[in-house]
Structures are given as structure tokens and as C-alpha cells.
DRENGU-222819 format. One record per residue (C-alpha): residue number from 1; x, y, z. Coordinates in steps of 0.5 Angstrom, whole numbers, padded with zeros to 4 digits. Last residue first. Example, Ala and Ser with C-alpha at 12.3 -4.5 7.8 and 13.67 -1.06 7.14 Angstrom:
BEGIN
R / resi / u / v / w
R / 2 / 0027 / -0002 / 0014
R / 1 / 0025 / -0009 / 0016
end
This chain:
BEGIN
R / resi / u / v / w
R / 241 / 0012 / 0005 / 0016
R / 240 / 0010 / 0006 / 0023
R / 239 / 0011 / -0001 / 0028
R / 238 / 0006 / -0002 / 0032
R / 237 / 0000 / -0003 / 0027
R / 236 / -0005 / -0008 / 0031
R / 235 / -0006 / -0013 / 0026
R / 234 / -0008 / -0013 / 0018
R / 233 / -0003 / -0018 / 0016
R / 232 / -0009 / -0023 / 0015
R / 231 / -0011 / -0018 / 0009
R / 230 / -0006 / -0020 / 0004
R / 229 / -0008 / -0016 / -0002
R / 228 / -0009 / -0017 / -0009
R / 227 / -0009 / -0024 / -0010
R / 226 / -0007 / -0023 / -0017
R / 225 / 0000 / -0020 / -0014
R / 224 / 0001 / -0027 / -0011
R / 223 / 0000 / -0031 / -0017
R / 222 / 0005 / -0026 / -0021
R / 221 / 0010 / -0027 / -0015
R / 220 / 0009 / -0035 / -0015
R / 219 / 0010 / -0035 / -0023
R / 218 / 0016 / -0030 / -0022
R / 217 / 0019 / -0034 / -0017
R / 216 / 0019 / -0040 / -0020
R / 215 / 0022 / -0037 / -0027
R / 214 / 0027 / -0034 / -0023
R / 213 / 0029 / -0040 / -0019
R / 212 / 0032 / -0038 / -0013
R / 211 / 0026 / -0037 / -0009
R / 210 / 0023 / -0032 / -0005
R / 209 / 0015 / -0030 / -0005
R / 208 / 0012 / -0026 / 0001
R / 207 / 0005 / -0026 / 0000
R / 206 / 0004 / -0033 / 0003
R / 205 / 0008 / -0030 / 0010
R / 204 / 0013 / -0035 / 0012
R / 203 / 0013 / -0036 / 0020
R / 202 / 0017 / -0042 / 0020
R / 201 / 0020 / -0042 / 0014
R / 200 / 0023 / -0035 / 0015
R / 199 / 0020 / -0029 / 0011
R / 198 / 0015 / -0026 / 0016
R / 197 / 0021 / -0025 / 0021
R / 196 / 0024 / -0020 / 0016
R / 195 / 0018 / -0016 / 0017
R / 194 / 0021 / -0010 / 0021
R / 193 / 0026 / -0009 / 0015
R / 192 / 0033 / -0010 / 0014
R / 191 / 0033 / -0017 / 0013
R / 190 / 0029 / -0016 / 0007
R / 189 / 0035 / -0012 / 0004
R / 188 / 0040 / -0017 / 0007
R / 187 / 0035 / -0022 / 0003
R / 186 / 0037 / -0020 / -0004
R / 185 / 0041 / -0026 / -0006
R / 184 / 0035 / -0030 / -0005
R / 183 / 0031 / -0026 / -0010
R / 182 / 0026 / -0022 / -0007
R / 181 / 0018 / -0022 / -0008
R / 180 / 0013 / -0017 / -0004
R / 179 / 0005 / -0018 / -0005
R / 178 / 0002 / -0012 / -0002
R / 177 / -0002 / -0012 / 0005
R / 176 / -0001 / -0004 / 0006
R / 175 / 0004 / -0005 / 0012
R / 174 / 0008 / -0010 / 0007
R / 173 / 0009 / -0004 / 0002
R / 172 / 0010 / 0001 / 0008
R / 171 / 0016 / -0003 / 0010
R / 170 / 0019 / -0005 / 0003
R / 169 / 0019 / 0003 / 0001
R / 168 / 0022 / 0005 / 0008
R / 167 / 0027 / 0000 / 0007
R / 166 / 0029 / 0003 / 0000
R / 165 / 0028 / 0010 / 0003
R / 164 / 0033 / 0008 / 0008
R / 163 / 0038 / 0006 / 0003
R / 162 / 0043 / 0002 / 0007
R / 161 / 0040 / -0005 / 0005
R / 160 / 0040 / -0003 / -0002
R / 159 / 0047 / -0002 / -0003
R / 158 / 0049 / -0009 / 0000
R / 157 / 0043 / -0012 / -0004
R / 156 / 0046 / -0009 / -0010
R / 155 / 0053 / -0012 / -0009
R / 154 / 0050 / -0019 / -0007
R / 153 / 0046 / -0019 / -0014
R / 152 / 0038 / -0020 / -0014
R / 151 / 0032 / -0016 / -0015
R / 150 / 0028 / -0014 / -0010
R / 149 / 0020 / -0014 / -0012
R / 148 / 0015 / -0010 / -0010
R / 147 / 0007 / -0010 / -0011
R / 146 / 0001 / -0005 / -0013
R / 145 / 0005 / 0001 / -0013
R / 144 / 0004 / 0008 / -0013
R / 143 / 0004 / 0007 / -0005
R / 142 / 0011 / 0004 / -0005
R / 141 / 0013 / 0012 / -0006
R / 140 / 0018 / 0015 / -0012
R / 139 / 0022 / 0021 / -0012
R / 138 / 0028 / 0020 / -0008
R / 137 / 0028 / 0012 / -0009
R / 136 / 0029 / 0014 / -0016
R / 135 / 0024 / 0012 / -0022
R / 134 / 0025 / 0009 / -0029
R / 133 / 0032 / 0007 / -0028
R / 132 / 0035 / 0005 / -0035
R / 131 / 0039 / -0002 / -0035
R / 130 / 0047 / -0001 / -0037
R / 129 / 0050 / -0008 / -0038
R / 128 / 0057 / -0009 / -0034
R / 127 / 0055 / -0017 / -0033
R / 126 / 0054 / -0015 / -0026
R / 125 / 0049 / -0010 / -0027
R / 124 / 0050 / -0002 / -0028
R / 123 / 0045 / 0002 / -0026
R / 122 / 0042 / 0008 / -0030
R / 121 / 0040 / 0015 / -0030
R / 120 / 0036 / 0017 / -0024
R / 119 / 0038 / 0015 / -0017
R / 118 / 0038 / 0010 / -0011
R / 117 / 0034 / 0005 / -0016
R / 116 / 0027 / 0004 / -0019
R / 115 / 0026 / 0000 / -0025
R / 114 / 0018 / 0000 / -0026
R / 113 / 0014 / -0006 / -0029
R / 112 / 0007 / -0005 / -0032
R / 111 / 0003 / -0011 / -0031
R / 110 / 0000 / -0015 / -0037
R / 109 / 0002 / -0022 / -0036
R / 108 / 0008 / -0021 / -0041
R / 107 / 0010 / -0015 / -0037
R / 106 / 0011 / -0019 / -0031
R / 105 / 0015 / -0025 / -0034
R / 104 / 0019 / -0020 / -0038
R / 103 / 0021 / -0016 / -0032
R / 102 / 0022 / -0022 / -0028
R / 101 / 0027 / -0024 / -0033
R / 100 / 0031 / -0018 / -0034
R / 99 / 0031 / -0016 / -0027
R / 98 / 0034 / -0023 / -0024
R / 97 / 0038 / -0024 / -0031
R / 96 / 0042 / -0018 / -0029
R / 95 / 0044 / -0019 / -0022
R / 94 / 0045 / -0012 / -0019
R / 93 / 0052 / -0009 / -0019
R / 92 / 0049 / -0002 / -0018
R / 91 / 0042 / -0002 / -0015
R / 90 / 0035 / -0005 / -0015
R / 89 / 0028 / -0005 / -0013
R / 88 / 0023 / -0007 / -0018
R / 87 / 0016 / -0004 / -0017
R / 86 / 0010 / -0007 / -0020
R / 85 / 0004 / -0003 / -0023
R / 84 / -0002 / -0007 / -0024
R / 83 / -0005 / -0006 / -0031
R / 82 / -0007 / -0014 / -0032
R / 81 / -0005 / -0018 / -0026
R / 80 / -0010 / -0023 / -0027
R / 79 / -0014 / -0029 / -0024
R / 78 / -0016 / -0025 / -0017
R / 77 / -0022 / -0021 / -0019
R / 76 / -0023 / -0016 / -0013
R / 75 / -0028 / -0018 / -0008
R / 74 / -0023 / -0016 / -0002
R / 73 / -0022 / -0009 / -0005
R / 72 / -0030 / -0008 / -0005
R / 71 / -0032 / -0003 / -0010
R / 70 / -0036 / -0007 / -0015
R / 69 / -0039 / -0011 / -0009
R / 68 / -0042 / -0005 / -0006
R / 67 / -0045 / -0005 / 0001
R / 66 / -0051 / -0002 / 0005
R / 65 / -0054 / 0001 / -0002
R / 64 / -0061 / 0004 / -0001
R / 63 / -0059 / 0008 / 0005
R / 62 / -0065 / 0009 / 0010
R / 61 / -0067 / 0017 / 0010
R / 60 / -0066 / 0022 / 0015
R / 59 / -0068 / 0029 / 0013
R / 58 / -0065 / 0035 / 0015
R / 57 / -0069 / 0041 / 0016
R / 56 / -0070 / 0047 / 0011
R / 55 / -0077 / 0047 / 0010
R / 54 / -0079 / 0048 / 0017
R / 53 / -0074 / 0054 / 0018
R / 52 / -0079 / 0057 / 0013
R / 51 / -0074 / 0062 / 0008
R / 50 / -0074 / 0069 / 0008
R / 49 / -0067 / 0070 / 0011
R / 48 / -0065 / 0063 / 0007
R / 47 / -0063 / 0057 / 0012
R / 46 / -0057 / 0054 / 0012
R / 45 / -0057 / 0051 / 0019
R / 44 / -0056 / 0044 / 0016
R / 43 / -0053 / 0039 / 0021
R / 42 / -0058 / 0038 / 0026
R / 41 / -0055 / 0037 / 0033
R / 40 / -0054 / 0029 / 0034
R / 39 / -0059 / 0026 / 0039
R / 38 / -0055 / 0024 / 0043
R / 37 / -0049 / 0028 / 0043
R / 36 / -0042 / 0024 / 0041
R / 35 / -0037 / 0026 / 0047
R / 34 / -0031 / 0029 / 0045
R / 33 / -0023 / 0028 / 0047
R / 32 / -0021 / 0029 / 0040
R / 31 / -0018 / 0022 / 0039
R / 30 / -0025 / 0019 / 0043
R / 29 / -0029 / 0023 / 0038
R / 28 / -0026 / 0020 / 0032
R / 27 / -0027 / 0013 / 0035
R / 26 / -0034 / 0014 / 0036
R / 25 / -0035 / 0017 / 0030
R / 24 / -0032 / 0011 / 0026
R / 23 / -0037 / 0007 / 0030
R / 22 / -0043 / 0011 / 0029
R / 21 / -0042 / 0011 / 0021
R / 20 / -0046 / 0016 / 0017
R / 19 / -0050 / 0021 / 0021
R / 18 / -0045 / 0020 / 0027
R / 17 / -0040 / 0023 / 0022
R / 16 / -0044 / 0029 / 0022
R / 15 / -0044 / 0030 / 0029
R / 14 / -0037 / 0029 / 0029
R / 13 / -0036 / 0035 / 0025
R / 12 / -0041 / 0039 / 0029
R / 11 / -0036 / 0037 / 0035
R / 10 / -0030 / 0039 / 0032
R / 9 / -0033 / 0046 / 0030
R / 8 / -0035 / 0047 / 0037
R / 7 / -0028 / 0046 / 0039
R / 6 / -0025 / 0051 / 0035
R / 5 / -0018 / 0050 / 0034
R / 4 / -0018 / 0045 / 0028
R / 3 / -0012 / 0042 / 0027
R / 2 / -0014 / 0035 / 0031
R / 1 / -0019 / 0035 / 0026
end
């Protein structure tokens, strides 16, 4: 609404929000430099030319639905990762087994795993094998995925840590409280993010999984994805993603 130049329209929309959620309306009004009028002005002025105005006034009804467990993200069943989409970030020189075994574990658990690289086509692993890329960092986004895994490989990590889109991908995923996993050799990529401190032993975020044993890493990552989100990260967002 900050783009709306007519103040009366802004005021009317804030009044409508006040009918729904007064705390939200107050927050919006404060950012628009407005005050909520009490009582709020009627929002329905669409009265036909031959209509009786008394029959076209807005009515307030008490909602029969205060909250919905079915729509609650916090109430999501946390025993499966079926249909969850997981991004696997990688680049040339990646540790082949850290990709193959993680992808297999995720798919066996019912998730959809996409290989994401700096470009489309394929990447060449440390064993000179070619792995097809599903999406490139140029055209993909973390908001399309439920979790992110950074595959191992010193050469791949060296490339990804200097890819702004890769770092942004991870920052955004962390900001949105999603599970993140990384092979230890991919730590230079994690170190380039603003949440690097959350990976230290002292301040380890339970939704950031790091382990040298790929099977244990996959097990921990799958458990974290099943948890859906890690809401404890929802603090004041001082660093935009």
C-alpha cells in the first residue's frame, strides 16, 4: 500500500484490515504514517441507485473459526518427508558419493531431490563422472524448496563460496527456518553465509546438520526435514536475505 498515492485509499484499506486483525492493522498503519479510526468507517458503499441504504450496510459476525489445525505449519505431522522438495547445491569437482548417497537416501524416504549448479547441463565430479543439473542458480530459488543440502568437495566448495546466488540461496533458506545440511568439506560455503556462527559446536542450530559420515548426515537431515521448520530462528531480522 506504500505505492498507493491516494491517502484516502490507504486509510480505507487499513480500516478493512482492522476488521480482520487489529494488531496487523496497527503495524501496517504505523508504516504508512496513518492512524486507525475508531470506529472504523463502513467499508461497503456499493449501494444501487434504487437501493435502500439500510439494506446494504456491512454486518459484523463473530468468526466460527478462530484457528485451523489443518492450516497450521507448526502443527504439521513430523514423521515423514514424502513429497518434500530438497535442493542439492553443487559444482564442478564435487565429491560424487556425497551427492549420490544423499540423493538416494532422500528419494528412498519419499522426497524429491534436485541437483542445482551454477549453470545448466552437468557438473564433473572428483571421479570425472558427469551428473546432470536439474536447475541452475540463475533461475532457481530457495523459496521453491523445503530444505537445502550443500554437497562435499573442496573444488566445488571453492566455486560455490564465490557464487553470490549460492550464498543468497542458503541465507534465504536459513531465514525461512528451513533445514540445511552440509558435508564438512563444504564448510567454506557455509562460512560465507551470515548464519555461519550457527554451525559452531557452541551455537549449533538443531536445523543445521553437518557430519563427515554421509549415512549419519542423511539420517540427521531427513529427521530435520521432517520437523518442517525451526521456528526458534524467528528473531528480529537484522540481515535481509
